[in-house]
VOGULO-920550 format. One record per atom (N, C-alpha, C): atom name; residue in three letters; residue number from 0; x, y, z negated. Coordinates in Angstrom, 1 decimal, decimal comma. Example, Ala and Ser with C-alpha at 12.3 -4.5 7.8 and 13.67 -1.06 7.14 Angstrom:
// VOGULO-920550
atom->N	rest->ALA	nr->0	c1->13,2	c2->-5,7	c3->-7,8
atom->CA	rest->ALA	nr->0	c1->12,3	c2->-4,5	c3->-7,8
atom->C	rest->ALA	nr->0	c1->13,2	c2->-3,3	c3->-7,8
atom->N	rest->SER	nr->1	c1->12,8	c2->-2,2	c3->-7,1
atom->CA	rest->SER	nr->1	c1->13,7	c2->-1,1	c3->-7,1
atom->C	rest->SER	nr->1	c1->12,9	c2->0,0	c3->-7,9
***
This chain:
// VOGULO-920550
atom->N	rest->UNK	nr->0	c1->0,8	c2->-1,2	c3->0,0
atom->CA	rest->UNK	nr->0	c1->0,0	c2->0,0	c3->0,0
atom->C	rest->UNK	nr->0	c1->0,9	c2->1,2	c3->0,0
atom->N	rest->UNK	nr->1	c1->1,9	c2->1,3	c3->-0,8
atom->CA	rest->UNK	nr->1	c1->2,7	c2->2,5	c3->-0,9
atom->C	rest->UNK	nr->1	c1->3,5	c2->2,7	c3->0,4
atom->N	rest->UNK	nr->2	c1->4,0	c2->1,6	c3->0,9
atom->CA	rest->UNK	nr->2	c1->4,7	c2->1,7	c3->2,2
atom->C	rest->UNK	nr->2	c1->3,8	c2->2,3	c3->3,3
atom->N	rest->UNK	nr->3	c1->2,6	c2->1,8	c3->3,3
atom->CA	rest->UNK	nr->3	c1->1,6	c2->2,4	c3->4,3
atom->C	rest->UNK	nr->3	c1->1,4	c2->3,9	c3->4,0
atom->N	rest->UNK	nr->4	c1->1,2	c2->4,2	c3->2,8
atom->CA	rest->UNK	nr->4	c1->0,9	c2->5,6	c3->2,5
atom->C	rest->UNK	nr->4	c1->2,1	c2->6,5	c3->2,8
atom->N	rest->UNK	nr->5	c1->3,3	c2->6,1	c3->2,5
atom->CA	rest->UNK	nr->5	c1->4,5	c2->6,9	c3->2,8
atom->C	rest->UNK	nr->5	c1->5,0	c2->6,7	c3->4,2
atom->N	rest->UNK	nr->6	c1->4,5	c2->5,7	c3->4,9
atom->CA	rest->UNK	nr->6	c1->5,0	c2->5,3	c3->6,3
atom->C	rest->UNK	nr->6	c1->6,5	c2->5,1	c3->6,3
atom->N	rest->UNK	nr->7	c1->7,0	c2->4,4	c3->5,2
atom->CA	rest->UNK	nr->7	c1->8,4	c2->4,1	c3->5,1
atom->C	rest->UNK	nr->7	c1->8,6	c2->2,9	c3->4,3
atom->N	rest->UNK	nr->8	c1->9,7	c2->2,1	c3->4,5
atom->CA	rest->UNK	nr->8	c1->9,9	c2->0,9	c3->3,7
atom->C	rest->UNK	nr->8	c1->10,0	c2->1,3	c3->2,2
atom->N	rest->UNK	nr->9	c1->9,6	c2->0,4	c3->1,4
atom->CA	rest->UNK	nr->9	c1->9,6	c2->0,6	c3->-0,1
atom->C	rest->UNK	nr->9	c1->10,5	c2->-0,6	c3->-0,7
atom->N	rest->UNK	nr->10	c1->11,4	c2->-0,2	c3->-1,6
atom->CA	rest->UNK	nr->10	c1->12,2	c2->-1,2	c3->-2,3
atom->C	rest->UNK	nr->10	c1->12,2	c2->-0,8	c3->-3,8
atom->N	rest->UNK	nr->11	c1->11,8	c2->-1,6	c3->-4,6
atom->CA	rest->UNK	nr->11	c1->11,7	c2->-1,4	c3->-6,1
atom->C	rest->UNK	nr->11	c1->13,1	c2->-1,5	c3->-6,7
atom->N	rest->UNK	nr->12	c1->13,4	c2->-0,8	c3->-7,7
atom->CA	rest->UNK	nr->12	c1->14,6	c2->-0,9	c3->-8,5
atom->C	rest->UNK	nr->12	c1->14,2	c2->-1,3	c3->-9,9
atom->N	rest->UNK	nr->13	c1->14,7	c2->-2,4	c3->-10,3
atom->CA	rest->UNK	nr->13	c1->14,5	c2->-3,0	c3->-11,6
atom->C	rest->UNK	nr->13	c1->15,6	c2->-2,8	c3->-12,6
atom->N	rest->UNK	nr->14	c1->15,3	c2->-2,5	c3->-13,8
atom->CA	rest->UNK	nr->14	c1->16,4	c2->-2,4	c3->-14,8
atom->C	rest->UNK	nr->14	c1->15,7	c2->-2,7	c3->-16,2
atom->N	rest->UNK	nr->15	c1->16,6	c2->-3,0	c3->-17,1
atom->CA	rest->UNK	nr->15	c1->16,1	c2->-3,3	c3->-18,5
atom->C	rest->UNK	nr->15	c1->15,9	c2->-4,7	c3->-18,8
atom->N	rest->UNK	nr->16	c1->15,6	c2->-5,0	c3->-20,0
atom->CA	rest->UNK	nr->16	c1->15,5	c2->-6,4	c3->-20,5
atom->C	rest->UNK	nr->16	c1->14,5	c2->-7,3	c3->-19,9
atom->N	rest->UNK	nr->17	c1->13,4	c2->-6,7	c3->-19,3
atom->CA	rest->UNK	nr->17	c1->12,4	c2->-7,6	c3->-18,7
atom->C	rest->UNK	nr->17	c1->12,5	c2->-7,7	c3->-17,2
atom->N	rest->UNK	nr->18	c1->13,7	c2->-7,2	c3->-16,7
atom->CA	rest->UNK	nr->18	c1->13,8	c2->-7,2	c3->-15,2
atom->C	rest->UNK	nr->18	c1->13,7	c2->-8,6	c3->-14,6
atom->N	rest->UNK	nr->19	c1->14,2	c2->-9,6	c3->-15,2
atom->CA	rest->UNK	nr->19	c1->14,1	c2->-10,9	c3->-14,7
atom->C	rest->UNK	nr->19	c1->12,6	c2->-11,4	c3->-14,6
atom->N	rest->UNK	nr->20	c1->11,9	c2->-11,1	c3->-15,7
atom->CA	rest->UNK	nr->20	c1->10,5	c2->-11,5	c3->-15,7
atom->C	rest->UNK	nr->20	c1->9,7	c2->-10,8	c3->-14,7
atom->N	rest->UNK	nr->21	c1->9,9	c2->-9,5	c3->-14,6
atom->CA	rest->UNK	nr->21	c1->9,2	c2->-8,7	c3->-13,5
atom->C	rest->UNK	nr->21	c1->9,6	c2->-9,2	c3->-12,2
atom->N	rest->UNK	nr->22	c1->10,9	c2->-9,4	c3->-11,9
atom->CA	rest->UNK	nr->22	c1->11,3	c2->-9,9	c3->-10,6
atom->C	rest->UNK	nr->22	c1->10,6	c2->-11,1	c3->-10,2
atom->N	rest->UNK	nr->23	c1->10,4	c2->-12,1	c3->-11,1
atom->CA	rest->UNK	nr->23	c1->9,7	c2->-13,3	c3->-10,7
atom->C	rest->UNK	nr->23	c1->8,3	c2->-13,1	c3->-10,3
atom->N	rest->UNK	nr->24	c1->7,7	c2->-12,0	c3->-10,7
atom->CA	rest->UNK	nr->24	c1->6,3	c2->-11,7	c3->-10,4
atom->C	rest->UNK	nr->24	c1->6,1	c2->-10,9	c3->-9,2
atom->N	rest->UNK	nr->25	c1->7,2	c2->-10,4	c3->-8,6
atom->CA	rest->UNK	nr->25	c1->7,1	c2->-9,5	c3->-7,5
atom->C	rest->UNK	nr->25	c1->7,1	c2->-10,2	c3->-6,2
atom->N	rest->UNK	nr->26	c1->6,3	c2->-9,6	c3->-5,2
atom->CA	rest->UNK	nr->26	c1->6,4	c2->-10,1	c3->-3,9
atom->C	rest->UNK	nr->26	c1->7,0	c2->-9,0	c3->-3,0
atom->N	rest->UNK	nr->27	c1->7,3	c2->-7,9	c3->-3,5
atom->CA	rest->UNK	nr->27	c1->7,9	c2->-6,8	c3->-2,8
atom->C	rest->UNK	nr->27	c1->9,4	c2->-6,9	c3->-2,8
atom->N	rest->UNK	nr->28	c1->10,2	c2->-6,3	c3->-1,9
atom->CA	rest->UNK	nr->28	c1->11,6	c2->-6,3	c3->-1,9
atom->C	rest->UNK	nr->28	c1->12,1	c2->-5,5	c3->-3,2
atom->N	rest->UNK	nr->29	c1->13,1	c2->-6,0	c3->-3,8
atom->CA	rest->UNK	nr->29	c1->13,6	c2->-5,3	c3->-5,0
atom->C	rest->UNK	nr->29	c1->15,1	c2->-5,5	c3->-5,3
atom->N	rest->UNK	nr->30	c1->15,6	c2->-4,6	c3->-6,0
atom->CA	rest->UNK	nr->30	c1->17,0	c2->-4,7	c3->-6,4
atom->C	rest->UNK	nr->30	c1->17,1	c2->-4,6	c3->-7,9
atom->N	rest->UNK	nr->31	c1->18,0	c2->-5,3	c3->-8,5
atom->CA	rest->UNK	nr->31	c1->18,2	c2->-5,2	c3->-9,9
atom->C	rest->UNK	nr->31	c1->19,5	c2->-4,3	c3->-10,1
atom->N	rest->UNK	nr->32	c1->19,3	c2->-3,3	c3->-11,0
atom->CA	rest->UNK	nr->32	c1->20,5	c2->-2,4	c3->-11,3
atom->C	rest->UNK	nr->32	c1->20,6	c2->-2,3	c3->-12,8
atom->N	rest->UNK	nr->33	c1->21,5	c2->-3,1	c3->-13,3
atom->CA	rest->UNK	nr->33	c1->21,7	c2->-3,3	c3->-14,8
atom->C	rest->UNK	nr->33	c1->22,2	c2->-2,0	c3->-15,4
atom->N	rest->UNK	nr->34	c1->22,9	c2->-1,2	c3->-14,7
atom->CA	rest->UNK	nr->34	c1->23,5	c2->0,1	c3->-15,2
atom->C	rest->UNK	nr->34	c1->22,8	c2->1,3	c3->-14,7
atom->N	rest->UNK	nr->35	c1->21,6	c2->1,3	c3->-14,5
atom->CA	rest->UNK	nr->35	c1->20,8	c2->2,4	c3->-13,8
atom->C	rest->UNK	nr->35	c1->21,0	c2->3,6	c3->-14,6
atom->N	rest->UNK	nr->36	c1->20,7	c2->3,6	c3->-15,9
atom->CA	rest->UNK	nr->36	c1->20,8	c2->4,8	c3->-16,7
atom->C	rest->UNK	nr->36	c1->22,2	c2->5,4	c3->-16,8
atom->N	rest->UNK	nr->37	c1->23,2	c2->4,5	c3->-16,9
atom->CA	rest->UNK	nr->37	c1->24,6	c2->5,0	c3->-16,9
atom->C	rest->UNK	nr->37	c1->25,0	c2->5,6	c3->-15,6
atom->N	rest->UNK	nr->38	c1->24,6	c2->5,0	c3->-14,5
atom->CA	rest->UNK	nr->38	c1->24,8	c2->5,5	c3->-13,2
atom->C	rest->UNK	nr->38	c1->24,2	c2->6,9	c3->-13,0
atom->N	rest->UNK	nr->39	c1->23,0	c2->7,0	c3->-13,5
atom->CA	rest->UNK	nr->39	c1->22,3	c2->8,3	c3->-13,4
atom->C	rest->UNK	nr->39	c1->23,0	c2->9,4	c3->-14,2
atom->N	rest->UNK	nr->40	c1->23,5	c2->9,0	c3->-15,4
atom->CA	rest->UNK	nr->40	c1->24,2	c2->10,0	c3->-16,3
atom->C	rest->UNK	nr->40	c1->25,5	c2->10,4	c3->-15,6
atom->N	rest->UNK	nr->41	c1->26,2	c2->9,4	c3->-15,0
atom->CA	rest->UNK	nr->41	c1->27,5	c2->9,7	c3->-14,3
atom->C	rest->UNK	nr->41	c1->27,2	c2->10,7	c3->-13,1
atom->N	rest->UNK	nr->42	c1->26,1	c2->10,5	c3->-12,4
atom->CA	rest->UNK	nr->42	c1->25,8	c2->11,4	c3->-11,3
atom->C	rest->UNK	nr->42	c1->25,5	c2->12,8	c3->-11,8
atom->N	rest->UNK	nr->43	c1->24,8	c2->12,9	c3->-12,9
atom->CA	rest->UNK	nr->43	c1->24,5	c2->14,2	c3->-13,5
atom->C	rest->UNK	nr->43	c1->25,8	c2->14,9	c3->-13,9
atom->N	rest->UNK	nr->44	c1->26,7	c2->14,2	c3->-14,6
atom->CA	rest->UNK	nr->44	c1->27,9	c2->14,7	c3->-15,0
atom->C	rest->UNK	nr->44	c1->28,8	c2->15,2	c3->-13,8
atom->N	rest->UNK	nr->45	c1->28,8	c2->14,4	c3->-12,8
atom->CA	rest->UNK	nr->45	c1->29,6	c2->14,7	c3->-11,6
atom->C	rest->UNK	nr->45	c1->29,1	c2->16,0	c3->-10,9
atom->N	rest->UNK	nr->46	c1->27,7	c2->16,1	c3->-10,8
atom->CA	rest->UNK	nr->46	c1->27,1	c2->17,3	c3->-10,2
atom->C	rest->UNK	nr->46	c1->27,4	c2->18,5	c3->-11,1
atom->N	rest->UNK	nr->47	c1->27,3	c2->18,4	c3->-12,4
atom->CA	rest->UNK	nr->47	c1->27,6	c2->19,5	c3->-13,3
atom->C	rest->UNK	nr->47	c1->29,0	c2->20,0	c3->-13,2
atom->N	rest->UNK	nr->48	c1->29,9	c2->19,0	c3->-13,1
atom->CA	rest->UNK	nr->48	c1->31,4	c2->19,4	c3->-12,9
atom->C	rest->UNK	nr->48	c1->31,6	c2->20,1	c3->-11,6
atom->N	rest->UNK	nr->49	c1->31,0	c2->19,6	c3->-10,6
atom->CA	rest->UNK	nr->49	c1->31,1	c2->20,3	c3->-9,3
atom->C	rest->UNK	nr->49	c1->30,6	c2->21,7	c3->-9,3
atom->N	rest->UNK	nr->50	c1->29,4	c2->21,9	c3->-10,0
atom->CA	rest->UNK	nr->50	c1->28,9	c2->23,2	c3->-10,0
atom->C	rest->UNK	nr->50	c1->29,8	c2->24,2	c3->-10,9
atom->N	rest->UNK	nr->51	c1->30,4	c2->23,6	c3->-11,9
atom->CA	rest->UNK	nr->51	c1->31,3	c2->24,4	c3->-12,7
atom->C	rest->UNK	nr->51	c1->32,5	c2->24,9	c3->-12,0
atom->N	rest->UNK	nr->52	c1->33,0	c2->24,0	c3->-11,1
atom->CA	rest->UNK	nr->52	c1->34,2	c2->24,4	c3->-10,2
atom->C	rest->UNK	nr->52	c1->33,9	c2->25,5	c3->-9,2
atom->N	rest->UNK	nr->53	c1->32,6	c2->25,6	c3->-8,9
atom->CA	rest->UNK	nr->53	c1->32,2	c2->26,6	c3->-7,8
atom->C	rest->UNK	nr->53	c1->31,9	c2->28,0	c3->-8,4
***
């Protein structure tokens, strides 16, 4: 439904302790990202550092 509404492919990103259980119930394409929060924080820090240099 979402792919039709957006007219684009949809891929779910799973993280957290229940990711395995959720993945078993899914029929949609998905990716598991165990360090999702840490990756996001690293991105925010890198962007802030780049802005500080400018």
